Every structure is written in structure tokens, then in C-alpha cells.
C-alpha positions, -999 to +999 in steps of 0.1 A: +907+418-080+881+392-090+869+389-125+835+381-116+810+405-125+793+424-096+760+444-097+750+475-078+720+476-057+701+496-082+713+473-111+699+442-090+667+461-089+665+468-123+671+434-131+642+421-110+618+447-121+626+436-159+620+401-148+588+406-134+576+429-164+583+400-187+566+374-169+546+350-191+513+337-185+501+309-208+461+304-210+444+271-200+430+267-232+458+279-253+491+265-237+511+280-266+497+317-266+521+339-245+502+367-224+516+394-207+491+393-174+472+371-157+440+390-165+448+388-200+451+350-200+419+345-181+402+369-206+415+350-236+403+319-221+367+334-218+369+350-251+384+321-272+367+292-255+339+305-232+363+290-202+363+307-167+388+292-145+378+313-116+345+293-119+363+262-109+380+275-080+373+269-045+360+298-021+388+320-010+378+318+023+382+276+024+414+264+043+425+245+015+420+273-011+456+269-024+458+230-024+425+230-043+435+257-069+472+240-077+453+209-082+425+222-103+449+242-126+472+212-130+441+190-140+431+213-166+466+217-179+468+179-179+434+176-199+444+201-226+475+182-230+458+151-237+425+162-250+430+195-266+428+186-300+445+212-313+430+239-294+394+228-300+385+225-262+355+203-256+341+220-219+319+192-213+346+164-216+369+190-195+343+191-165+339+152-168+376+147-166+376+170-134+348+149-118+367+117-124+396+130-105+376+148-079+391+127-051+429+126-060+440+160-057+474+149-043+482+131-077+483+169-093+503+189-069+533+188-092+533+214-122+521+200-155+536+231-170+570+242-159+574+275-140+538+278-148+528+315-136+493+309-127+509+287-099+535+312-091+511+340-086+483+320-070+478+349-046+466+370-077+441+343-083+429+342-050+421+381-051+405+380-086+383+349-070+376+370-040+367+401-064+342+376-082+326+364-053+320+398-038+302+410-071+281+379-072+268+387-036+263+420-047+241+411-077+222+385-058+214+410-029+205+438-056+182+410-072+166+400-040+157+438-032+143+440-067+121+410-062+110+420-028+098+454-043+080+438-073+060+416-046+051+446-023+039+465-059+019+437-068+006+432-031-004+471-032-021+469-066-042+441-054-053+460-024-064+490-042-084+466-069-101+452-040-107+489-026-123+497-058-144+467-059-157+474-027-167+509-035-183+496-067-206+471-047-215+498-022-224+521-051-248+495-066-262+487-031-269+524-021-286+530-058-305+494-059-339+514-054-331+543-076-331+549-114-307+520-128-303+541-159-291+572-143-262+583-157-245+600-130-247+567-113-231+549-142-202+576-140-198+574-104-191+534-107-168+540-139-148+567-119-147+543-088-131+517-109-106+538-126-069+530-115-053+558-096-019+551-109-003+583-089-017+570-055-002+535-064+031+550-077+037+571-044+025+545-020+053+520-036+076+544-024+064+542+014+084+510+019+117+512+031+133+483+012+130+504-024+151+534-005+175+509+009+181+494-024+187+527-040+209+541-013+231+508-017+233+514-053+270+531-047+273+538-085+241+561-082+244+576-046+282+582-051+276+600-083+249+623-067+274+624-035+304+636-058+286+660-079+271+679-049+298+679-022+325+680-052+308+715-063+304+736-030+306+767-052+275+759-072+257+752-037+271+776-011+243+803-002+218+789-027+181+777-028+177+742-036+147+722-042+148+682-039+118+665-058+111+631-049+134+633-016+128+601-001+150+596+027+164+630+023+198+619+011+203+645-016+191+672+004+216+663+034+243+665+006+233+700-007+230+711+028+262+697+036+276+715+006+264+751+019+230+758+005+213+783+024+179+767+022+167+733+008+132+724+003+127+687+003+095+674-013+078+640-013+045+626-019+050+594-001+045+594+037+085+586+038+087+623+043+078+617+078+110+598+083+127+620+061+119+650+085+132+630+114+164+622+096+170+660+089+167+670+127+187+639+138+215+654+118+211+688+126+200+703+094+165+715+103+174+751+099+182+745+064+161+717+050+124+720+051+105+689+043+070+693+024+047+666+020+027+664-014+030+663-052+050+693-064+023+701-091-003+705-064+020+725-044+026+752-069-011+754-083-029+751-050-008+752-016+021+776-027+023+788+009+033+753+023+066+761+002+090+781+022+096+806-005+094+845+001+075+866-023+093+867-056+122+842-045+132+816-069+150+782-067+186+781-081+193+744-082+165+718-089+179+683-079+161+650-080+168+611-087+140+609-109+152+581-134+134+549-139+140+514-159+151+525-193+153+561-183+116+573-181+097+545-166+075+559-138+076+590-154+088+614-127+107+639-149+076+658-159+070+666-122+106+679-121+100+700-151+071+716-138+093+729-108+119+737-132+096+757-152+077+774-123+099+780-096+138+777-109+159+809-118+159+810-154+192+827-161+216+809-139+196+782-123+202+743-134+186+710-129+211+687-113+218+663-132+211+684-164+217+660-192+207+625-201+216+601-228+201+568-239+217+540-256+208+508-278+229+479-285+224+443-298+230+411-272+229+374-275+211+353-252+207+318-249+182+310-224+158+292-245+183+266-252+175+255-214+140+241-223+160+214-250+172+194-220+157+198-188+172+169-166+174+149-195+136+156-209+129+176-240+106+207-231+107+226-265+069+231-264+079+256-238+097+279-260+067+292-277+051+303-243+084+318-231+089+336-262+055+351-263+064+363-227+096+377-233+083+398-262+053+411-246+070+426-217+103+442-218+130+425-193+146+444-167+179+425-161+216+425-159+231+420-194+267+411-191+293+431-215+301+395-228+269+391-241+267+423-264+274+418-300+271+450-315+284+486-308+266+508-282+244+534-302+235+569-289+199+572-297+189+604-278+204+632-256+180+654-233+190+689-221+172+685-189+174+722-183+154+731-218+137+698-229+099+698-232+073+676-219+065+660-254+101+654-262+098+627-237+079+604-264+099+601-293+110+580-324+145+581-334+167+563-359+194+539-352+224+522-366+240+489-350+274+478-362+286+443-353+313+442-328+349+435-348+361+407-324+333+381-332+345+349-347+314+334-360+304+343-397+269+351-389+261+366-352+229+359-337+210+388-321+184+376-297+174+411-279+180+449-281+193+464-247+183+500-237+206+518-210+212+555-200+239+574-191+238+607-167+256+637-166+260+667-142+281+696-156+279+734-154+297+763-159+331+764-135+321+732-119+336+696-117+318+673-143+303+639-128+285+613-147+275+577-142+265+549-168+239+521-166+256+502-196+264+467-198+300+475-199+301+492-162+293+482-126+257+472-125+231+495-109+199+490-095+182+501-130+202+472-146+194+472-181+161+467-201+159+439-228+136+441-259+131+405-275+131+399-313+106+370-324+131+338-320+107+317-342+104+339-371+127+367-376+159+362-355+186+386-368+219+372-379+244+399-385+274+392-408+307+413-406+297+438-436+260+440-426+242+464-402+214+465-381+192+497-385+158+511-379+135+534-359+134+531-321+102+542-306+094+550-269+063+567-255+043+570-223+011+545-223-023+562-228-038+543-199-012+547-173+012+575-180+037+560-158+042+529-180+060+528-212+053+514-248+082+506-270+078+502-307+109+490-330+108+489-366+141+470-377+159+456-407+192+439-417+213+444-447+242+455-466+249+497-460+243+516-491+272+533-511+274+557-538+269+532-564+239+512-545+209+512-524+206+495-490+198+459-495+175+446-470+182+408-459+155+405-432+132+430-412+105+431-384+090+446-357+094+446-320+065+456-298+068+455-260+062+476-226+074+481-191+044+481-169+039+485-131+012+455-132 
């Protein structure tokens, strides 16, 4: 019998598993800091040194991905060994080092670090790079669709302005021989020049691109799909009303879930295509598409709604949310349907709850103007600041840019809230993130986002978020900028940013939103002291369609 140790198959497998579980990954920027996973090591590089290795790697579809990646990793390792300066990595010098050695990859095929897990698991890096490329393509596509939509809206607004000017000139010519002081003529002219915000709003939804953008927003559409098809017991045999049906996707979900009758309402001419889509998919016996504003249909054209005498709606579904939740102000129309047509005891809106959030973020975009192709353009900063502060920015804000907690500012129960509750002022308190290293953290902007909830008795709850911490949606986030030249907030670890957040519909165009934020930074009060204000200010901004 041999004295050598022998292992059973199960023991060998356990040994292999143990070895895999204890694999150590050393970050590029901190070669003496062990990490237990590749993702953790890459995240360490980003958080501690703002270094992202994935940005340096070639396309995962390139034929020489592995060779280029090996060379890039070893070049970075070599640079850190020679010039790391005790962990104080200079990214500009690293980029210069890579540029200087761009033509001699073959000199860096041998590992700089022995048993480098980055090289051993290079296929994992390829997968991460592929995911990054897919996310960038999705974001670029979303931004492109949003730009198209914005230009289409501007063109439609100009066409409407031209039409009103034409009406104005016609009125003047028709009345040139009459009494110039006739008050009725003056009122007629004023009326012809008054913007028709509803017509502009509904016409903007007559273009296919905006519907394509919304349907391709998987966070949005799949949440509705799961909330409806995942709760067939809520829809089976029920009467459903879909406000702002667009292409009819929510109505189709409801019919598929077992609704006995679906009334799909839309005030844009997209309802023509919606009716054809319903027929194309064989649901014309269940879904009726109705053209018009729901308020007008209820008040003046009730006979157009396929409801029997005394028949009520069990579920009101709608995708009414806009930027910063209430931009475009569609929810009041949905609430009208709720109040006049929805069954009071067991009926529900779907979704039926919304929550708005606020958080602080950093943004270095102004630094760009200090060095534009080697030229100083700092004089541009005042103009940029003025533009950023006057109009809220709809943009994707990365989680890495947020510097405070995400604070819940207001909740709306959509089955019960009133119209006047859509305009509000609420207090907020923001605390600095605990993992920030700087002594005083600058906060360039406040970021508004929202979460949506579907939950009801005996139903599977569904929700989605538009926060910076989750997958981007077509709503993105809404940024409100501080005055970068006068009162830029800086937050120490023991300080808070607090204030009053105000949001209300614009008095001229009720579909636009006005923001007013009164804020202050200081040390929180305790039992023996009052709040000590260090700096304070005001943000006044807006979201407008023009």
C-alpha cells in the first residue's frame, strides 16, 4: 500500500472550489490591496482613484481583444510599479505612458504581477466590457430619440406660432375699415394669440418616435407588463379604462390578462393606429379605442364611451408620468376619470402610488471651459451657469456622481389624492454619503427622481425606479443647479443640507413646472443648541415645453 495521500473525487472537487473562492484580485491602482472579486477590484479603482480600466480596453468584438487587453493591463501595472508614488496615481501621466508605448504591445505580453487574476480571468473582463458597450449604446439611443422628440416639439410650436400670427393678420385686415377701438376685435386678437397648450401637448404625441422611445424603455414597459399580466386575478372579468393609450400596449396587456372590456382613450391621432393594432392582434371584441380628451368625453360626449347605464370602471390604467413626475401634467386628467367613472369601493388606479426623491450630486462640466483645445474660455461660465439655473436639466446622472443620501420628499396615494396636492412645498434634509474622502464635498446640483408602485389587496406588488442608482429610463433625472459663482454648497461630514422644496404648475402653461428651493447648510441642532447655518440660498428653475 502506498504512503502517498490519495483524494476521492468529492475531496478533489472541494479543493478546487476552495481555490476558486479564495482567488485574490489586486486593483490596478492599489497593487497591495487584496479584493475577493474582479468587480470589487474594478470598483476600488474607480472609487479610490477615479480610474476605470474598462474604458482603456478595446472593443470586445475586435479580433485582438485578448492581446490588447493583456498588454494594457501589464502597461498599467508597470506604470504603477514605477510611478505610483505610494498610491498617489496621476491619471494624466498614466495616459501619457500608454500613449508612449502604444506601438510595442509585444513588450508587455509577460505578466508584470505574478499570477495576475486580471489576466487569468480575462474572459470575465471581456464580458464586463461587452456589458459596458451595450449600456453605452442603449444610453446613446435613448439620448438620440429624446433629441428627435425635442426638435419635433420645437417645430410644432413654431408652426402653431405661425398659425396664430396668420390669424392675427387676417383679423386686422378684416377689421381695417371698422372701429379700431372695438373691444370685441381686441379680445378676438388676444384670443387668437393665446397659446393652446393642450393642442400642442397632444400633437406632440402624434409622432411615432416618442412612442418607440417609451416602448423601448424596458424598465417602464416591463413593469406595466408584470403588474398587469402578473396579476390576472385583478383584471379577469373587469372593466378597464386606459387613459392616454398611445399605441395601445397597456390595453393589450389588460385584455390578455382577462379583462372583459377595455376602453382605450387618446386625444392624439395616434388612436387611429391603436385601433388597427387592436384589430391586428384580435382584441377588437374587448378593446374599444375612443378619440378625445377624457374630460370632454365625460362632460359632453358620454355616449362615446362604451359603458352601460350605471356601469363603472374597475381599474384605471395609465402611463401619465413626466419628467420630475408631474411635467406635462397628465395626472389631473386621469384623476377626473377616477372621480367620475371608477368604482369607489373596490376600484383602483394602476399604478396607485408614487414617491418623489431628492439628492445632491457633483458635476464638473464647468471645468471644461478652463481649457478648450489649450485656450482659456472661463468667460463662458457665467452664461452656462445662467442657462443651467434658469431651466432644469433632464439628464442621466450616474450614481457615482451623487454625494448625499436619496431623500423621500413626498408620497401620493393616487386612489385618494386631490388636484391641489399636485402643487406642494415640503421640507427635506440631505446627509452626506459616508464613504466620501474629501473634507468638504461640493454639491453642484439637486437631482429629482421618482419611484412608481403597483400594489393592491391579494396582488403581487410591482415597482420601478427612475433614481440614479438604477437602470436609466426615458425619464432620466431632473437636475436643479446651485449658483456656482456665489453660493456653492460644500458639505462636511457633520453637516446637513436642509430646506424647503417647492414644485407647482406654471400659471401660463399648466403643463410646465416651476421649482423653488430654499436651502441652507449647517450643523444640526441638538438638545443644547440650535441649527448653525453656514451658508444658504435659493434655487428658482423650471421645466418647460418651449
